[in-house]
N, CA, C, O and the ligand as a Tripos MOL2 file, in Angstrom:
@<TRIPOS>MOLECULE
protein
  265   263    67     0     0
PROTEIN
NO_CHARGES

@<TRIPOS>ATOM
      1 N         -41.6660   -2.3000  -12.8750 N.3       1 MET1
      2 CA        -40.9070   -2.5980  -11.6510 C.3       1 MET1
      3 C         -39.4910   -3.0600  -12.0030 C.2       1 MET1
      4 O         -39.3110   -4.0380  -12.7280 O.2       1 MET1
      5 N         -38.5150   -2.3670  -11.4960 N.am      2 ALA2
      6 CA        -37.1310   -2.7430  -11.7960 C.3       2 ALA2
      7 C         -36.7300   -3.9870  -11.0080 C.2       2 ALA2
      8 O         -37.1470   -4.1960   -9.8690 O.2       2 ALA2
      9 N         -35.9270   -4.7810  -11.6440 N.am      3 LYS3
     10 CA        -35.4360   -5.9810  -10.9900 C.3       3 LYS3
     11 C         -34.3160   -5.5950  -10.0180 C.2       3 LYS3
     12 O         -33.3770   -4.8870  -10.3800 O.2       3 LYS3
     13 N         -34.4370   -6.0670   -8.8040 N.am      4 GLN4
     14 CA        -33.4460   -5.6890   -7.7980 C.3       4 GLN4
     15 C         -32.7550   -6.8960   -7.2060 C.2       4 GLN4
     16 O         -33.3680   -7.9320   -6.9490 O.2       4 GLN4
     17 N         -31.4760   -6.7330   -6.9990 N.am      5 GLN5
     18 CA        -30.7350   -7.7520   -6.2520 C.3       5 GLN5
     19 C         -30.0990   -7.0430   -5.0620 C.2       5 GLN5
     20 O         -29.2940   -6.1260   -5.2250 O.2       5 GLN5
     21 N         -30.4630   -7.4720   -3.8970 N.am      6 THR6
     22 CA        -29.9550   -6.7930   -2.7030 C.3       6 THR6
     23 C         -28.5350   -7.2410   -2.4000 C.2       6 THR6
     24 O         -28.0550   -8.2640   -2.8890 O.2       6 THR6
     25 N         -27.8950   -6.4460   -1.5870 N.am      7 PHE7
     26 CA        -26.5240   -6.7760   -1.2000 C.3       7 PHE7
     27 C         -26.4740   -8.1050   -0.4700 C.2       7 PHE7
     28 O         -25.5570   -8.8970   -0.6880 O.2       7 PHE7
     29 N         -27.4530   -8.3610    0.3960 N.am      8 SER8
     30 CA        -27.4450   -9.6190    1.1530 C.3       8 SER8
     31 C         -27.6200  -10.8300    0.2390 C.2       8 SER8
     32 O         -27.0860  -11.9060    0.5100 O.2       8 SER8
     33 N         -28.3680  -10.6480   -0.8360 N.am      9 ASP9
     34 CA        -28.4880  -11.7270   -1.8120 C.3       9 ASP9
     35 C         -27.1310  -12.0820   -2.4000 C.2       9 ASP9
     36 O         -26.7720  -13.2530   -2.5190 O.2       9 ASP9
     37 N         -26.3950  -11.0530   -2.7600 N.am     10 LYS10
     38 CA        -25.0780  -11.2770   -3.3560 C.3      10 LYS10
     39 C         -24.1290  -11.9430   -2.3710 C.2      10 LYS10
     40 O         -23.3810  -12.8510   -2.7340 O.2      10 LYS10
     41 N         -24.1660  -11.4880   -1.1240 N.am     11 VAL11
     42 CA        -23.2950  -12.0630   -0.1060 C.3      11 VAL11
     43 C         -23.6300  -13.5310    0.1190 C.2      11 VAL11
     44 O         -22.7360  -14.3740    0.2000 O.2      11 VAL11
     45 N         -24.9150  -13.8320    0.2170 N.am     12 ALA12
     46 CA        -25.3440  -15.2120    0.4410 C.3      12 ALA12
     47 C         -24.8840  -16.1010   -0.7050 C.2      12 ALA12
     48 O         -24.4210  -17.2220   -0.4910 O.2      12 ALA12
     49 N         -25.0140  -15.5950   -1.9060 N.am     13 LYS13
     50 CA        -24.5990  -16.3560   -3.0750 C.3      13 LYS13
     51 C         -23.0860  -16.5940   -3.0600 C.2      13 LYS13
     52 O         -22.6180  -17.7030   -3.3180 O.2      13 LYS13
     53 N         -22.3410  -15.5450   -2.7570 N.am     14 ALA14
     54 CA        -20.8840  -15.6570   -2.7190 C.3      14 ALA14
     55 C         -20.4350  -16.6420   -1.6600 C.2      14 ALA14
     56 O         -19.5090  -17.4240   -1.8770 O.2      14 ALA14
     57 N         -21.0950  -16.6030   -0.5120 N.am     15 GLN15
     58 CA        -20.6980  -17.4900    0.5720 C.3      15 GLN15
     59 C         -20.9990  -18.9470    0.2450 C.2      15 GLN15
     60 O         -20.2060  -19.8380    0.5490 O.2      15 GLN15
     61 N         -22.1420  -19.1780   -0.3730 N.am     16 SER16
     62 CA        -22.5060  -20.5670   -0.6550 C.3      16 SER16
     63 C         -21.6380  -21.1610   -1.7480 C.2      16 SER16
     64 O         -21.3720  -22.3630   -1.7430 O.2      16 SER16
     65 N         -21.1920  -20.3350   -2.6870 N.am     17 SER17
     66 CA        -20.4170  -20.8630   -3.8020 C.3      17 SER17
     67 C         -18.9110  -20.8090   -3.5460 C.2      17 SER17
     68 O         -18.1540  -21.6020   -4.1050 O.2      17 SER17
     69 N         -18.4810  -19.8760   -2.7020 N.am     18 GLY18
     70 CA        -17.0510  -19.6440   -2.5720 C.3      18 GLY18
     71 C         -16.4030  -20.2250   -1.3370 C.2      18 GLY18
     72 O         -15.1960  -20.0840   -1.1440 O.2      18 GLY18
     73 N         -17.1900  -20.8770   -0.4970 N.am     19 LEU19
     74 CA        -16.6200  -21.3580    0.7570 C.3      19 LEU19
     75 C         -15.7760  -22.6130    0.5420 C.2      19 LEU19
     76 O         -16.2070  -23.5730   -0.0970 O.2      19 LEU19
     77 N         -14.5940  -22.5790    1.0800 N.am     20 HIS20
     78 CA        -13.7870  -23.7870    1.0490 C.3      20 HIS20
     79 C         -12.9330  -23.8680    2.3040 C.2      20 HIS20
     80 O         -12.6850  -22.8650    2.9740 O.2      20 HIS20
     81 N         -12.4990  -25.0570    2.6000 N.am     21 LYS21
     82 CA        -11.7140  -25.2730    3.8100 C.3      21 LYS21
     83 C         -10.2320  -25.3090    3.4920 C.2      21 LYS21
     84 O          -9.8060  -25.7470    2.4230 O.2      21 LYS21
     85 N          -9.4670  -24.8330    4.4550 N.am     22 CYS22
     86 CA         -8.0190  -24.9280    4.3470 C.3      22 CYS22
     87 C          -7.6030  -26.3830    4.5340 C.2      22 CYS22
     88 O          -8.0130  -27.0150    5.5080 O.2      22 CYS22
     89 N          -6.8110  -26.9180    3.6380 N.am     23 PRO23
     90 CA         -6.3690  -28.3150    3.7650 C.3      23 PRO23
     91 C          -5.4090  -28.5340    4.9210 C.2      23 PRO23
     92 O          -5.2120  -29.6680    5.3560 O.2      23 PRO23
     93 N          -4.8090  -27.4590    5.4240 N.am     24 VAL24
     94 CA         -3.8170  -27.5870    6.4950 C.3      24 VAL24
     95 C          -4.4830  -27.6360    7.8640 C.2      24 VAL24
     96 O          -4.2290  -28.5520    8.6470 O.2      24 VAL24
     97 N          -5.3460  -26.6390    8.1620 N.am     25 CYS25
     98 CA         -5.9260  -26.5520    9.5070 C.3      25 CYS25
     99 C          -7.3900  -26.9840    9.5360 C.2      25 CYS25
    100 O          -7.9850  -27.0640   10.6100 O.2      25 CYS25
    101 N          -7.9770  -27.2620    8.3740 N.am     26 ASP26
    102 CA         -9.3360  -27.7620    8.2690 C.3      26 ASP26
    103 C         -10.3890  -26.8070    8.8430 C.2      26 ASP26
    104 O         -11.4050  -27.2500    9.3800 O.2      26 ASP26
    105 N         -10.1500  -25.5280    8.7310 N.am     27 THR27
    106 CA        -11.1590  -24.5410    9.0960 C.3      27 THR27
    107 C         -11.5740  -23.7810    7.8440 C.2      27 THR27
    108 O         -10.7790  -23.6330    6.9170 O.2      27 THR27
    109 N         -12.8250  -23.2950    7.8090 N.am     28 PRO28
    110 CA        -13.2810  -22.5480    6.6380 C.3      28 PRO28
    111 C         -12.4200  -21.3070    6.4120 C.2      28 PRO28
    112 O         -12.1140  -20.5590    7.3400 O.2      28 PRO28
    113 N         -12.0440  -21.1160    5.1640 N.am     29 VAL29
    114 CA        -11.2370  -19.9570    4.8150 C.3      29 VAL29
    115 C         -12.1590  -18.7730    4.5460 C.2      29 VAL29
    116 O         -13.1020  -18.8720    3.7610 O.2      29 VAL29
    117 N         -11.8760  -17.6570    5.2050 N.am     30 THR30
    118 CA        -12.6220  -16.4390    4.9430 C.3      30 THR30
    119 C         -11.7190  -15.4530    4.2140 C.2      30 THR30
    120 O         -10.4920  -15.5460    4.2570 O.2      30 THR30
    121 N         -12.3650  -14.5100    3.5470 N.am     31 HIS31
    122 CA        -11.5920  -13.5240    2.8050 C.3      31 HIS31
    123 C         -11.8860  -12.1390    3.3460 C.2      31 HIS31
    124 O         -13.0460  -11.7420    3.4550 O.2      31 HIS31
    125 N         -10.8480  -11.4120    3.6800 N.am     32 ILE32
    126 CA        -11.0190  -10.0500    4.1600 C.3      32 ILE32
    127 C         -10.2780   -9.0960    3.2430 C.2      32 ILE32
    128 O          -9.3170   -9.4650    2.5680 O.2      32 ILE32
    129 N         -10.7520   -7.8630    3.2380 N.am     33 ARG33
    130 CA        -10.1000   -6.8460    2.4090 C.3      33 ARG33
    131 C          -9.0410   -6.1440    3.2520 C.2      33 ARG33
    132 O          -9.3260   -5.6310    4.3340 O.2      33 ARG33
    133 N          -7.8420   -6.1320    2.7470 N.am     34 VAL34
    134 CA         -6.7310   -5.5010    3.4430 C.3      34 VAL34
    135 C          -6.2670   -4.3000    2.6330 C.2      34 VAL34
    136 O          -6.0830   -4.3800    1.4180 O.2      34 VAL34
    137 N          -6.0820   -3.1910    3.3290 N.am     35 ILE35
    138 CA         -5.5680   -1.9940    2.6600 C.3      35 ILE35
    139 C          -4.1710   -1.7160    3.1930 C.2      35 ILE35
    140 O          -3.9940   -1.4130    4.3730 O.2      35 ILE35
    141 N          -3.1930   -1.8200    2.3230 N.am     36 SER36
    142 CA         -1.8180   -1.6210    2.7670 C.3      36 SER36
    143 C          -1.1750   -0.4820    1.9950 C.2      36 SER36
    144 O          -1.2920   -0.4160    0.7720 O.2      36 SER36
    145 N          -0.4970    0.4160    2.7010 N.am     37 PRO37
    146 CA          0.1780    1.5140    2.0340 C.3      37 PRO37
    147 C           1.4580    1.0390    1.3600 C.2      37 PRO37
    148 O           2.2360    0.2870    1.9470 O.2      37 PRO37
    149 N           1.6670    1.4750    0.1480 N.am     38 THR38
    150 CA          2.9050    1.1450   -0.5540 C.3      38 THR38
    151 C           3.5820    2.4470   -0.9590 C.2      38 THR38
    152 O           2.9420    3.3470   -1.5030 O.2      38 THR38
    153 N           4.8640    2.5390   -0.6930 N.am     39 GLN39
    154 CA          5.5750    3.7820   -0.9730 C.3      39 GLN39
    155 C           6.0560    3.8130   -2.4110 C.2      39 GLN39
    156 O           6.5630    2.8270   -2.9460 O.2      39 GLN39
    157 N           5.8810    4.9610   -3.0100 N.am     40 GLN40
    158 CA          6.3450    5.1480   -4.3770 C.3      40 GLN40
    159 C           7.8070    5.5610   -4.3380 C.2      40 GLN40
    160 O           8.1930    6.4430   -3.5720 O.2      40 GLN40
    161 N           8.6180    4.9160   -5.1710 N.am     41 GLY41
    162 CA         10.0600    5.1120   -5.1210 C.3      41 GLY41
    163 C          10.5110    6.5550   -5.2600 C.2      41 GLY41
    164 O          11.0490    7.1230   -4.3100 O.2      41 GLY41
    165 N          10.3070    7.1560   -6.4120 N.am     42 ALA42
    166 CA         10.8910    8.4620   -6.7070 C.3      42 ALA42
    167 C          10.1970    9.6040   -5.9680 C.2      42 ALA42
    168 O          10.8590   10.4690   -5.3950 O.2      42 ALA42
    169 N           8.8800    9.6060   -5.9800 N.am     43 SER43
    170 CA          8.1380   10.7280   -5.4050 C.3      43 SER43
    171 C           8.0790   10.6760   -3.8810 C.2      43 SER43
    172 O           7.9220   11.7030   -3.2220 O.2      43 SER43
    173 N           8.2070    9.4760   -3.3340 N.am     44 GLY44
    174 CA          8.1340    9.3220   -1.8930 C.3      44 GLY44
    175 C           6.7270    9.3490   -1.3390 C.2      44 GLY44
    176 O           6.5350    9.3090   -0.1240 O.2      44 GLY44
    177 N           5.7410    9.4160   -2.2170 N.am     45 GLY45
    178 CA          4.3510    9.4150   -1.7620 C.3      45 GLY45
    179 C           3.8630    8.0000   -1.5070 C.2      45 GLY45
    180 O           4.4960    7.0110   -1.8740 O.2      45 GLY45
    181 N           2.7180    7.9540   -0.8660 N.am     46 TYR46
    182 CA          2.1330    6.6510   -0.5780 C.3      46 TYR46
    183 C           0.8950    6.4260   -1.4290 C.2      46 TYR46
    184 O           0.1280    7.3430   -1.7210 O.2      46 TYR46
    185 N           0.7350    5.1940   -1.8040 N.am     47 ARG47
    186 CA         -0.5190    4.7600   -2.4090 C.3      47 ARG47
    187 C          -1.0890    3.6580   -1.5470 C.2      47 ARG47
    188 O          -0.3520    2.8990   -0.9170 O.2      47 ARG47
    189 N          -2.3950    3.5760   -1.5230 N.am     48 PHE48
    190 CA         -3.0290    2.5190   -0.7610 C.3      48 PHE48
    191 C          -3.5000    1.4330   -1.7060 C.2      48 PHE48
    192 O          -4.2950    1.6550   -2.6190 O.2      48 PHE48
    193 N          -2.9760    0.2570   -1.4470 N.am     49 GLN49
    194 CA         -3.2890   -0.8600   -2.3100 C.3      49 GLN49
    195 C          -4.2740   -1.7740   -1.6050 C.2      49 GLN49
    196 O          -4.0470   -2.2030   -0.4740 O.2      49 GLN49
    197 N          -5.3490   -2.0590   -2.2770 N.am     50 ARG50
    198 CA         -6.3530   -2.9580   -1.7070 C.3      50 ARG50
    199 C          -6.1690   -4.3520   -2.2660 C.2      50 ARG50
    200 O          -5.9670   -4.5420   -3.4650 O.2      50 ARG50
    201 N          -6.2420   -5.3090   -1.3830 N.am     51 ARG51
    202 CA         -6.1780   -6.6810   -1.8690 C.3      51 ARG51
    203 C          -7.0490   -7.5570   -0.9800 C.2      51 ARG51
    204 O          -7.4040   -7.1790    0.1360 O.2      51 ARG51
    205 N          -7.3790   -8.7110   -1.4890 N.am     52 ILE52
    206 CA         -8.1820   -9.6670   -0.7350 C.3      52 ILE52
    207 C          -7.2480  -10.7000   -0.1360 C.2      52 ILE52
    208 O          -6.4580  -11.3370   -0.8320 O.2      52 ILE52
    209 N          -7.3620  -10.8490    1.1790 N.am     53 GLN53
    210 CA         -6.4870  -11.7760    1.8850 C.3      53 GLN53
    211 C          -7.3080  -12.9600    2.3880 C.2      53 GLN53
    212 O          -8.3290  -12.7770    3.0510 O.2      53 GLN53
    213 N          -6.8710  -14.1390    2.0780 N.am     54 ALA54
    214 CA         -7.5160  -15.3430    2.6070 C.3      54 ALA54
    215 C          -7.0320  -15.5870    4.0310 C.2      54 ALA54
    216 O          -5.8310  -15.5710    4.2990 O.2      54 ALA54
    217 N          -7.9720  -15.8110    4.9370 N.am     55 VAL55
    218 CA         -7.6220  -15.9910    6.3480 C.3      55 VAL55
    219 C          -8.1900  -17.2990    6.8680 C.2      55 VAL55
    220 O          -9.3760  -17.5840    6.7000 O.2      55 VAL55
    221 N          -7.3410  -18.0850    7.4970 N.am     56 CYS56
    222 CA         -7.7710  -19.2740    8.2220 C.3      56 CYS56
    223 C          -6.9460  -19.3350    9.4960 C.2      56 CYS56
    224 O          -6.2260  -18.3870    9.8120 O.2      56 CYS56
    225 N          -7.0390  -20.4340   10.2310 N.am     57 LYS57
    226 CA         -6.3030  -20.5240   11.4970 C.3      57 LYS57
    227 C          -4.7960  -20.3970   11.3060 C.2      57 LYS57
    228 O          -4.0890  -19.9170   12.1910 O.2      57 LYS57
    229 N          -4.3160  -20.8260   10.1580 N.am     58 CYS58
    230 CA         -2.8710  -20.7990    9.9040 C.3      58 CYS58
    231 C          -2.2920  -19.3920   10.0180 C.2      58 CYS58
    232 O          -1.1860  -19.2130   10.5260 O.2      58 CYS58
    233 N          -3.0410  -18.3930    9.5440 N.am     59 ASN59
    234 CA         -2.4520  -17.0570    9.4820 C.3      59 ASN59
    235 C          -3.3120  -15.9730   10.1300 C.2      59 ASN59
    236 O          -3.0010  -14.7890   10.0020 O.2      59 ASN59
    237 N          -4.3910  -16.3570   10.8250 N.am     60 SER60
    238 CA         -5.2860  -15.3390   11.3790 C.3      60 SER60
    239 C          -4.5830  -14.4480   12.3880 C.2      60 SER60
    240 O          -4.8180  -13.2400   12.4190 O.2      60 SER60
    241 N          -3.7140  -15.0360   13.2220 N.am     61 ALA61
    242 CA         -2.9950  -14.2470   14.2170 C.3      61 ALA61
    243 C          -2.0940  -13.2140   13.5460 C.2      61 ALA61
    244 O          -1.9780  -12.0670   13.9770 O.2      61 ALA61
    245 N          -1.4760  -13.6730   12.4910 N.am     62 GLU62
    246 CA         -0.5510  -12.8100   11.7600 C.3      62 GLU62
    247 C          -1.2910  -11.6900   11.0310 C.2      62 GLU62
    248 O          -0.8720  -10.5330   11.0590 O.2      62 GLU62
    249 N          -2.3930  -12.0490   10.3810 N.am     63 VAL63
    250 CA         -3.1220  -11.0810    9.5700 C.3      63 VAL63
    251 C          -3.9250  -10.1110   10.4280 C.2      63 VAL63
    252 O          -3.9440   -8.9060   10.1750 O.2      63 VAL63
    253 N          -4.5850  -10.6540   11.4420 N.am     64 LEU64
    254 CA         -5.4730   -9.8260   12.2650 C.3      64 LEU64
    255 C          -4.7580   -9.1960   13.4390 C.2      64 LEU64
    256 O          -5.3130   -8.3200   14.1020 O.2      64 LEU64
    257 N          -3.5500   -9.6210   13.7060 N.am     65 GLY65
    258 CA         -2.7260   -8.9610   14.7220 C.3      65 GLY65
    259 C          -3.0930   -9.2870   16.1440 C.2      65 GLY65
    260 O          -3.0000   -8.4270   17.0190 O.2      65 GLY65
    261 N          -3.5110  -10.5230   16.3980 N.am     66 ASN66
    262 CA         -3.7430  -10.9230   17.7920 C.3      66 ASN66
    263 C          -3.4190  -12.3990   18.0140 C.2      66 ASN66
    264 O          -3.5570  -12.9010   19.1300 O.2      66 ASN66
    265 ZN         -5.1090  -23.0620    7.3920 Zn       67 ZN67
@<TRIPOS>BOND
     1     1     2 1
     2     2     3 1
     3     3     4 2
     4     3     5 am
     5     5     6 1
     6     6     7 1
     7     7     8 2
     8     7     9 am
     9     9    10 1
    10    10    11 1
    11    11    12 2
    12    11    13 am
    13    13    14 1
    14    14    15 1
    15    15    16 2
    16    15    17 am
    17    17    18 1
    18    18    19 1
    19    19    20 2
    20    19    21 am
    21    21    22 1
    22    22    23 1
    23    23    24 2
    24    23    25 am
    25    25    26 1
    26    26    27 1
    27    27    28 2
    28    27    29 am
    29    29    30 1
    30    30    31 1
    31    31    32 2
    32    31    33 am
    33    33    34 1
    34    34    35 1
    35    35    36 2
    36    35    37 am
    37    37    38 1
    38    38    39 1
    39    39    40 2
    40    39    41 am
    41    41    42 1
    42    42    43 1
    43    43    44 2
    44    43    45 am
    45    45    46 1
    46    46    47 1
    47    47    48 2
    48    47    49 am
    49    49    50 1
    50    50    51 1
    51    51    52 2
    52    51    53 am
    53    53    54 1
    54    54    55 1
    55    55    56 2
    56    55    57 am
    57    57    58 1
    58    58    59 1
    59    59    60 2
    60    59    61 am
    61    61    62 1
    62    62    63 1
    63    63    64 2
    64    63    65 am
    65    65    66 1
    66    66    67 1
    67    67    68 2
    68    67    69 am
    69    69    70 1
    70    70    71 1
    71    71    72 2
    72    71    73 am
    73    73    74 1
    74    74    75 1
    75    75    76 2
    76    75    77 am
    77    77    78 1
    78    78    79 1
    79    79    80 2
    80    79    81 am
    81    81    82 1
    82    82    83 1
    83    83    84 2
    84    83    85 am
    85    85    86 1
    86    86    87 1
    87    87    88 2
    88    87    89 am
    89    89    90 1
    90    90    91 1
    91    91    92 2
    92    91    93 am
    93    93    94 1
    94    94    95 1
    95    95    96 2
    96    95    97 am
    97    97    98 1
    98    98    99 1
    99    99   100 2
   100    99   101 am
   101   101   102 1
   102   102   103 1
   103   103   104 2
   104   103   105 am
   105   105   106 1
   106   106   107 1
   107   107   108 2
   108   107   109 am
   109   109   110 1
   110   110   111 1
   111   111   112 2
   112   111   113 am
   113   113   114 1
   114   114   115 1
   115   115   116 2
   116   115   117 am
   117   117   118 1
   118   118   119 1
   119   119   120 2
   120   119   121 am
   121   121   122 1
   122   122   123 1
   123   123   124 2
   124   123   125 am
   125   125   126 1
   126   126   127 1
   127   127   128 2
   128   127   129 am
   129   129   130 1
   130   130   131 1
   131   131   132 2
   132   131   133 am
   133   133   134 1
   134   134   135 1
   135   135   136 2
   136   135   137 am
   137   137   138 1
   138   138   139 1
   139   139   140 2
   140   139   141 am
   141   141   142 1
   142   142   143 1
   143   143   144 2
   144   143   145 am
   145   145   146 1
   146   146   147 1
   147   147   148 2
   148   147   149 am
   149   149   150 1
   150   150   151 1
   151   151   152 2
   152   151   153 am
   153   153   154 1
   154   154   155 1
   155   155   156 2
   156   155   157 am
   157   157   158 1
   158   158   159 1
   159   159   160 2
   160   159   161 am
   161   161   162 1
   162   162   163 1
   163   163   164 2
   164   163   165 am
   165   165   166 1
   166   166   167 1
   167   167   168 2
   168   167   169 am
   169   169   170 1
   170   170   171 1
   171   171   172 2
   172   171   173 am
   173   173   174 1
   174   174   175 1
   175   175   176 2
   176   175   177 am
   177   177   178 1
   178   178   179 1
   179   179   180 2
   180   179   181 am
   181   181   182 1
   182   182   183 1
   183   183   184 2
   184   183   185 am
   185   185   186 1
   186   186   187 1
   187   187   188 2
   188   187   189 am
   189   189   190 1
   190   190   191 1
   191   191   192 2
   192   191   193 am
   193   193   194 1
   194   194   195 1
   195   195   196 2
   196   195   197 am
   197   197   198 1
   198   198   199 1
   199   199   200 2
   200   199   201 am
   201   201   202 1
   202   202   203 1
   203   203   204 2
   204   203   205 am
   205   205   206 1
   206   206   207 1
   207   207   208 2
   208   207   209 am
   209   209   210 1
   210   210   211 1
   211   211   212 2
   212   211   213 am
   213   213   214 1
   214   214   215 1
   215   215   216 2
   216   215   217 am
   217   217   218 1
   218   218   219 1
   219   219   220 2
   220   219   221 am
   221   221   222 1
   222   222   223 1
   223   223   224 2
   224   223   225 am
   225   225   226 1
   226   226   227 1
   227   227   228 2
   228   227   229 am
   229   229   230 1
   230   230   231 1
   231   231   232 2
   232   231   233 am
   233   233   234 1
   234   234   235 1
   235   235   236 2
   236   235   237 am
   237   237   238 1
   238   238   239 1
   239   239   240 2
   240   239   241 am
   241   241   242 1
   242   242   243 1
   243   243   244 2
   244   243   245 am
   245   245   246 1
   246   246   247 1
   247   247   248 2
   248   247   249 am
   249   249   250 1
   250   250   251 1
   251   251   252 2
   252   251   253 am
   253   253   254 1
   254   254   255 1
   255   255   256 2
   256   255   257 am
   257   257   258 1
   258   258   259 1
   259   259   260 2
   260   259   261 am
   261   261   262 1
   262   262   263 1
   263   263   264 2
@<TRIPOS>SUBSTRUCTURE
     1 MET1         2 RESIDUE 1 A MET
     2 ALA2         6 RESIDUE 1 A ALA
     3 LYS3        10 RESIDUE 1 A LYS
     4 GLN4        14 RESIDUE 1 A GLN
     5 GLN5        18 RESIDUE 1 A GLN
     6 THR6        22 RESIDUE 1 A THR
     7 PHE7        26 RESIDUE 1 A PHE
     8 SER8        30 RESIDUE 1 A SER
     9 ASP9        34 RESIDUE 1 A ASP
    10 LYS10       38 RESIDUE 1 A LYS
    11 VAL11       42 RESIDUE 1 A VAL
    12 ALA12       46 RESIDUE 1 A ALA
    13 LYS13       50 RESIDUE 1 A LYS
    14 ALA14       54 RESIDUE 1 A ALA
    15 GLN15       58 RESIDUE 1 A GLN
    16 SER16       62 RESIDUE 1 A SER
    17 SER17       66 RESIDUE 1 A SER
    18 GLY18       70 RESIDUE 1 A GLY
    19 LEU19       74 RESIDUE 1 A LEU
    20 HIS20       78 RESIDUE 1 A HIS
    21 LYS21       82 RESIDUE 1 A LYS
    22 CYS22       86 RESIDUE 1 A CYS
    23 PRO23       90 RESIDUE 1 A PRO
    24 VAL24       94 RESIDUE 1 A VAL
    25 CYS25       98 RESIDUE 1 A CYS
    26 ASP26      102 RESIDUE 1 A ASP
    27 THR27      106 RESIDUE 1 A THR
    28 PRO28      110 RESIDUE 1 A PRO
    29 VAL29      114 RESIDUE 1 A VAL
    30 THR30      118 RESIDUE 1 A THR
    31 HIS31      122 RESIDUE 1 A HIS
    32 ILE32      126 RESIDUE 1 A ILE
    33 ARG33      130 RESIDUE 1 A ARG
    34 VAL34      134 RESIDUE 1 A VAL
    35 ILE35      138 RESIDUE 1 A ILE
    36 SER36      142 RESIDUE 1 A SER
    37 PRO37      146 RESIDUE 1 A PRO
    38 THR38      150 RESIDUE 1 A THR
    39 GLN39      154 RESIDUE 1 A GLN
    40 GLN40      158 RESIDUE 1 A GLN
    41 GLY41      162 RESIDUE 1 A GLY
    42 ALA42      166 RESIDUE 1 A ALA
    43 SER43      170 RESIDUE 1 A SER
    44 GLY44      174 RESIDUE 1 A GLY
    45 GLY45      178 RESIDUE 1 A GLY
    46 TYR46      182 RESIDUE 1 A TYR
    47 ARG47      186 RESIDUE 1 A ARG
    48 PHE48      190 RESIDUE 1 A PHE
    49 GLN49      194 RESIDUE 1 A GLN
    50 ARG50      198 RESIDUE 1 A ARG
    51 ARG51      202 RESIDUE 1 A ARG
    52 ILE52      206 RESIDUE 1 A ILE
    53 GLN53      210 RESIDUE 1 A GLN
    54 ALA54      214 RESIDUE 1 A ALA
    55 VAL55      218 RESIDUE 1 A VAL
    56 CYS56      222 RESIDUE 1 A CYS
    57 LYS57      226 RESIDUE 1 A LYS
    58 CYS58      230 RESIDUE 1 A CYS
    59 ASN59      234 RESIDUE 1 A ASN
    60 SER60      238 RESIDUE 1 A SER
    61 ALA61      242 RESIDUE 1 A ALA
    62 GLU62      246 RESIDUE 1 A GLU
    63 VAL63      250 RESIDUE 1 A VAL
    64 LEU64      254 RESIDUE 1 A LEU
    65 GLY65      258 RESIDUE 1 A GLY
    66 ASN66      262 RESIDUE 1 A ASN
    67 ZN67       265 GROUP 0 **** ****
């Protein structure tokens, strides 16, 4: 029998170990994946850059656009 770790196990572990509060607004900081296009200088093509953005009350309106 192969040892399995489900996706939900990993998420639960990450949430329990990685949760922290913003010192400014005192709300739990969540992390979302943002994909932003970046233009290449010479070729003029676009690349999509993925990054993890920390979101709390301070910047949620700005990041989520509402
Ligand atoms: Zn904050």
